[in-house]
C-alpha positions in Angstrom: 0.0 0.0 0.0 2.8 2.4 0.8 4.4 1.9 -2.6 1.1 2.5 -4.4 0.5 5.7 -2.5 3.9 6.9 -3.4 3.2 6.4 -7.1 -0.1 8.3 -6.8 1.6 11.3 -5.2 4.3 11.3 -7.9 1.7 11.3 -10.7 -0.4 14.1 -9.2 2.7 16.2 -8.6 3.5 16.0 -12.3 0.0 17.3 -13.4 -0.2 20.1 -10.9 2.1 22.6 -12.7 0.0 22.2 -15.9 -3.2 23.0 -14.0 -1.7 26.1 -12.4 -0.6 27.3 -15.9 -4.2 27.1 -17.2 -5.6 29.0 -14.2 -3.0 31.8 -14.5 -3.6 32.1 -18.3 -7.4 32.4 -17.8 -6.8 34.9 -15.1 -4.7 37.0 -17.4 -7.5 37.1 -20.0 -10.0 38.2 -17.3 -7.6 40.9 -16.1 -7.3 42.2 -19.7 -11.0 42.3 -20.2 -11.7 43.9 -16.8 -9.1 46.6 -17.4 -10.6 47.4 -20.7 -14.1 47.6 -19.3 -12.9 49.9 -16.4 -11.1 52.1 -18.9 -14.2 52.5 -21.1 -16.4 53.2 -18.0 -14.1 55.9 -16.7 -13.9 57.5 -20.1 -17.7 57.4 -20.5 -18.2 59.1 -17.1 -15.8 61.8 -18.1 -17.8 62.5 -21.2 -15.5 60.9 -23.8 -17.1 59.2 -26.8 -15.0 56.1 -27.1 -16.0 53.0 -29.3 -16.7 50.4 -26.7 -17.0 47.3 -28.9 -13.6 47.8 -30.7 -11.8 48.3 -27.5 -13.3 45.2 -25.9 -12.5 43.2 -29.1 -8.8 44.4 -29.0 -8.6 43.4 -25.3 -10.1 40.0 -26.0 -7.6 39.4 -28.8 -4.7 40.4 -26.7 -5.8 38.1 -23.9 -6.3 35.2 -26.3 -2.8 35.7 -27.8 -1.3 35.7 -24.4 -3.2 32.5 -23.5 -2.0 30.8 -26.7 1.6 31.9 -26.1 1.5 30.7 -22.5 0.1 27.3 -23.5 2.7 26.8 -26.2 5.7 27.4 -23.9 7.3 24.2 -22.6 6.3 23.6 -19.0 8.3 22.0 -16.2 9.2 18.3 -16.8 7.4 15.9 -14.5 9.6 14.1 -11.9 11.3 11.1 -13.3 10.8 12.1 -17.0 13.8 11.6 -19.2 15.6 14.7 -20.5 14.9 15.8 -24.1 17.2 14.3 -26.6 19.5 16.8 -28.4 19.2 16.9 -32.2 21.3 14.2 -33.9 24.5 15.6 -35.5 25.3 14.5 -39.1 27.9 11.6 -39.3 31.4 12.9 -39.6 33.6 11.8 -42.5 35.0 8.4 -41.9 32.6 7.6 -39.1 30.6 4.3 -39.0 27.6 4.6 -41.3 29.4 6.7 -43.9 31.4 5.0 -46.6 34.4 6.9 -48.1 35.9 5.6 -51.3 39.3 3.9 -51.1 42.1 5.9 -52.6 42.9 4.7 -56.1 46.2 2.8 -56.8 48.8 4.8 -58.6 49.6 4.2 -62.2 52.8 2.1 -62.7 55.7 3.6 -64.6 59.5 3.2 -64.8 59.9 5.3 -61.6 58.3 2.5 -59.6 61.6 0.6 -59.6 63.7 3.6 -58.9 64.4 3.5 -55.2 65.5 7.2 -55.3 62.2 8.3 -56.7 59.8 6.9 -54.1 59.7 6.5 -50.4 58.9 3.1 -48.6 55.2 3.9 -48.6 55.2 4.8 -52.2 57.1 1.6 -53.0 54.4 -0.5 -51.4 51.7 1.3 -53.4 53.7 0.8 -56.6 53.9 -2.9 -55.9 50.2 -3.0 -55.2 49.5 -1.3 -58.5 51.6 -3.9 -60.3 49.4 -6.6 -58.8 46.2 -4.8 -59.9 47.6 -4.3 -63.4 48.4 -8.0 -63.7 44.8 -9.2 -62.9 44.7 -9.3 -59.1 41.6 -8.1 -57.2 41.0 -7.2 -53.6 44.5 -5.6 -53.6 45.3 -3.9 -50.3 48.3 -2.1 -48.9 48.4 -3.3 -45.3 51.9 -2.3 -44.2 52.5 -0.5 -41.0 52.9 -1.0 -37.3 51.9 -4.6 -36.3 51.6 -5.8 -39.9 53.6 -9.0 -39.1 55.5 -8.8 -42.3 52.7 -8.3 -44.8 52.8 -5.1 -46.8 50.6 -5.9 -49.8 47.8 -8.5 -50.0 46.0 -9.5 -53.2 44.0 -12.3 -54.8 44.9 -13.5 -58.3 42.4 -14.2 -61.0 42.8 -17.9 -60.2 41.8 -17.2 -56.5 45.3 -17.6 -55.0 46.0 -15.3 -52.0 49.3 -13.4 -52.5 51.1 -11.9 -49.5 54.0 -9.6 -50.3 56.7 -8.0 -48.2 58.3 -4.9 -49.7 61.9 -4.1 -48.8 62.8 -0.6 -50.0 66.6 -0.8 -49.6 69.5 0.9 -51.2 71.8 -0.7 -53.7 74.3 -1.8 -51.1 71.8 -3.0 -48.6 70.7 -6.6 -49.4 67.9 -8.5 -47.8 69.4 -11.0 -45.3 68.3 -14.3 -44.0 66.9 -12.9 -40.8 64.4 -10.8 -42.8 63.3 -13.9 -44.7 63.0 -15.9 -41.5 60.8 -13.3 -39.8 58.5 -13.2 -42.9 58.6 -17.0 -43.2 57.2 -17.3 -39.7 54.1 -15.4 -40.5 53.3 -15.4 -44.2 51.8 -18.9 -44.3 50.7 -19.5 -40.7 49.3 -16.0 -39.9 48.5 -14.5 -43.3 47.4 -17.8 -44.9 49.3 -17.0 -48.1 49.0 -19.3 -51.1 52.0 -17.4 -52.6 54.5 -15.5 -50.4 56.7 -13.0 -52.1 59.5 -10.7 -51.0 60.1 -7.7 -53.3 63.2 -5.5 -52.9 64.8 -2.7 -54.8 68.2 -4.2 -54.1 69.1 -7.9 -53.8 69.3 -11.0 -51.5 72.2 -12.6 -49.7 72.9 -16.2 -50.5 71.6 -17.5 -47.2 68.4 -15.5 -47.6 67.8 -17.0 -51.1 68.5 -20.5 -49.8 66.1 -20.1 -46.9 63.4 -18.6 -49.3 63.8 -21.6 -51.7 63.5 -24.1 -48.8 60.3 -22.4 -47.5 58.7 -21.7 -50.8 59.0 -17.9 -50.7 59.4 -16.2 -54.1 62.2 -13.6 -54.1 62.1 -10.6 -56.5 65.2 -8.5 -56.6 65.8 -5.2 -58.3 66.5 -6.7 -61.7 63.5 -9.0 -61.6 61.3 -6.0 -60.4 62.4 -4.0 -63.4 61.5 -6.9 -65.7 58.1 -7.3 -64.0 57.4 -3.6 -64.2 58.3 -3.5 -67.9 56.1 -6.6 -68.5 59.2 -8.5 -69.8 58.4 -11.3 -67.4 55.2 -12.5 -65.8 54.1 -11.6 -62.2 56.0 -13.4 -59.4 53.1 -15.6 -58.4 53.3 -17.4 -61.7 56.6 -18.8 -60.7 55.0 -20.7 -57.7 53.3 -23.9 -58.8 49.6 -23.8 -58.2 49.5 -27.2 -56.5 52.6 -26.6 -54.3 52.0 -26.6 -50.6 53.6 -24.1 -48.2 57.1 -25.3 -47.3 57.8 -27.0 -50.6 60.9 -25.9 -52.5 60.2 -23.3 -55.2 62.8 -21.6 -57.3 63.1 -17.9 -56.5 62.8 -15.3 -59.4 66.3 -14.0 -60.1 
């Protein structure tokens, strides 16, 4: 019983302010009409010939306008009512619910193999553009912090998943076996590559090439990259047998 009584008191408390507003508004109209009548009466007793009906009509209109304005104003919110929701802001660029087009891959030219003409990020995009040019789809540049060795990921027209690591090195800085070992530990097990490729602007040490051949990683050095860019040779995934399993020996592209 105590709980029920509490709910009734809460409900009546929410309706009381609205009732008081109506009483005050009606009282305002009555005051306007009474004031107008008193003015007319005083003027008549003084001998002034004032039009009674127009004055009363104007007073009634003023009182009605005040009543309408009073009733349209937002009243106090009943206890326990949720606050009014603010207007929704339009979604910002890049926020969920708004799709922004992916940046297009750059066109491939001779400068793609010139390590002095591009930076490491530009080199990754140039390799991705080569993949797209040679028939791959779902080409992505994924290099960055925490990439676990994958810089470019693509799917060939035959449905083979290609995972590429890009090494933007100077002429005297060759890719060593430690680089290949780190990539070999993730390209198949983590990235699920059907074809794993290491592309560099320089070359590979002999131990690195041996390790790559033993693990089935295709190596593309600066000369092979120039031939691939100039379409003098096929893409590197064509050198990996389609039926080869990860770990089988494949001959690196030299």
